N, C-alpha and C positions, 0 to 999 in steps of 0.2 A: 485523414489527419490524426496524428498521434495525440492521445489524450494525456493530460497532466494531472497529477495528484500531489498536493503539498501535505506532507504528513508531520505528525508531532505538533499539532496546533495546541497552544496553551493560552493564547491571548486573543481577544477580539480584534485588536488592531492588526495582528498578523493574519487572521482569517480574512479580514476585509481587504488587506493589501493583496492577498492571493486572489480573491474574487475579482478585484479591480484589474489585476494583471491578466485575467483570463483563465485562471485555473478551472478545471472541470470538476475537481473533487478535492475534499479536505479530509485528513485523517486525524482522529483523536485517540491517543494511546492510553488505555486503561490498565496496563500492566504495572504493578507496583515496583517491578524491577527496572523499569525504564527511567532514564533521565528526563524523558518527556511525558511522564505520567501526568494525567489530569484526572479530575473527579467527574463523575456523571453530572453533578450539579453545575460545575464550571462549563463543561461541554454543552449542556442544555442551554445555559444562559447565552453562550456564544452563538449556537445554532439558531436560537430564536431571533437573533439580530441579522442573520444573513439574508442576502437577496434570494429570490426564487431561482430554481434550476441548478443550484449547486448541490452535488451529491456529497453526503457526509457518511464517513466510514468509521466504525469503531475497531480498534486494534486490540485483540484479545490473545492472552498467552495462557494464564493459569485459571481462567474462569470456566465454570460449568455451563452447559447449555442453558440451564435455568437462569443463571446470573446474566448471561449474554442477552437472553430474552428481556429481562427486567431493565437492563441498561439501555438496550436499543429502543425499547418503548419509551422510557423516561426521556431520552435524548432526541427522539424522533430521527433515528439513524436509518439510512436506506440499506447499508451494507455492513456485514461483519467480516473482518479480516482475521483469519485464524492462523496463529503462528506456532502451533505445537503439533507434534506428531500424535499427541494424545487425542486430537480431534479426528475421529474415525468417520467413515461414511455413516455409520449408525448414529453417532452423536450429532452429526450435522443435521440429520433429519429431525432432531429435536429442537432445532433453532427455527423460530417462527417469524414470519412477516418481513424478513430481510433477505437480500441476496447474500451469497457467500463468496468470499475470495479465500481460497486455500493457498497457504504459503509453503513453498519448498525452498530449501537452501542447498543447492546442488554442489557436490564435489566432482572431481575430474571424471570419474567413471559413472556419473549419474545415469540411471536407466529411466528413460521417459515413459516406459511401460507402467511405472507406478502412478504416474499422473493419469494416464489413460484408464487404468483400473479404478482409480479414485473417482474419475468422472463417470464411469459406467455405474459404479455402485452407489454414488451419492446424488447424481444429477447435477453436480456443480459444474459450471462451464467457464469459470474465471480463475486463473492461477497467477500468483505472484512469485517471482524468483529473485531471491535475495542472496547476498554473499554468505558463505558458511564460515562461522567461527564457533568452535565447540562450546565456549562459555557464554555465548550470547544467542538470544532467540531472534534477533533482528536488530536493525539500526546500527550495523557495524561501521558504516561509513566507508566500507571497502567494496570494490567492484568485483563482479563475476568476470573472469577472464573472457575476453570477447569471443575467442574460438569456441569455448564451452557454451556460452550464451547463444551464439549463432546456431550451434548444433541443436540445442534444446528447442529453440523457437522454430527451426526448420522441421524437426521431427514431429512437433506438436501442431503443425498447421492443420486447421480443420476441426480441432476438437473443442475450440472455445476461444477465449480471449486471454492473451498473455501480457502480463505487466512486468516490466524490468525495473528492479530496484538495486540499491547497493552502490554507494560511492558516486552517484551521479551529481553533477554540479553544472553551472553555466558554461564552464570551459570544455567539458567532455560529453555533454548530453547529445549534441548534434551528431557527433561521430557515432555514438552508440545507436541512435535512431537509424542512421544510414546503414550501418553494418548489420544490425540485428532485426530491425523493422518490427518492434513490439507494438501491440495495440495501444499500450499506455506506458508512461514512465512515472516513477514515484521517487520523491526525494524528501529528506528531512534535514540531515546535517549539511547537505550541500548548499542550503540557502539560509544558514544560521550564522549568528555572531557568537552564540553559546547555546548549549542544549536547551531547546524549547523556546528560544528567542530568535525570531526570524528577522532577516534583513530585507526590507522592501526592494532595494536595488537588486539584490541577488535573485529574489523571486521573479522580478520583471525580466531580468536577463535570462534566467532559466527558461521561462515560458516563451520568451521571444525566440530563443535558440531552437526550441522544439517546433514552433510554428513556422519558422523560416526554413526548416529542413525539407 
């Protein structure tokens, strides 16, 4: 069964709506450049009210490993999602007590060997693939072309867990799951009414589409 992550959570009511709809994970974005940026204090307050068994992920772009450690501990996060090429295998080893999701933003001629190399050097076994835009580190609202995504996921079978992100919404996620067969799918803008404000109906429709695939 494909897992679902609802990203860009900024409000408790949205987090609870996602949990009640059956989301497996929630994402909290700490990048100051993001329209969905939240503070560690707000994220911690939301997470304290969540039911058990919900995995909570911090999204990091410009933070140092030390800052990531501090935020993850304060918010009681289980996972750190790293959105910058500056996060090397060496720097990842300085991040403590949480699992790592390393983000790649592939272009047409993307060489999956760089993912394999990062896995070997860092020990990381979970990778998220988001659409590429040079001026953005993620959250583009755009999709990776299906042929490219299918090639990447096919070539990386057996090295870990692959998450598909980028432009997924209730209308297109089922097709993406059927064609690409990711371990998990991730959405933010696809279930929003405006940046950082989720729509409960869209969340339910998104998760239902994944579960019925």
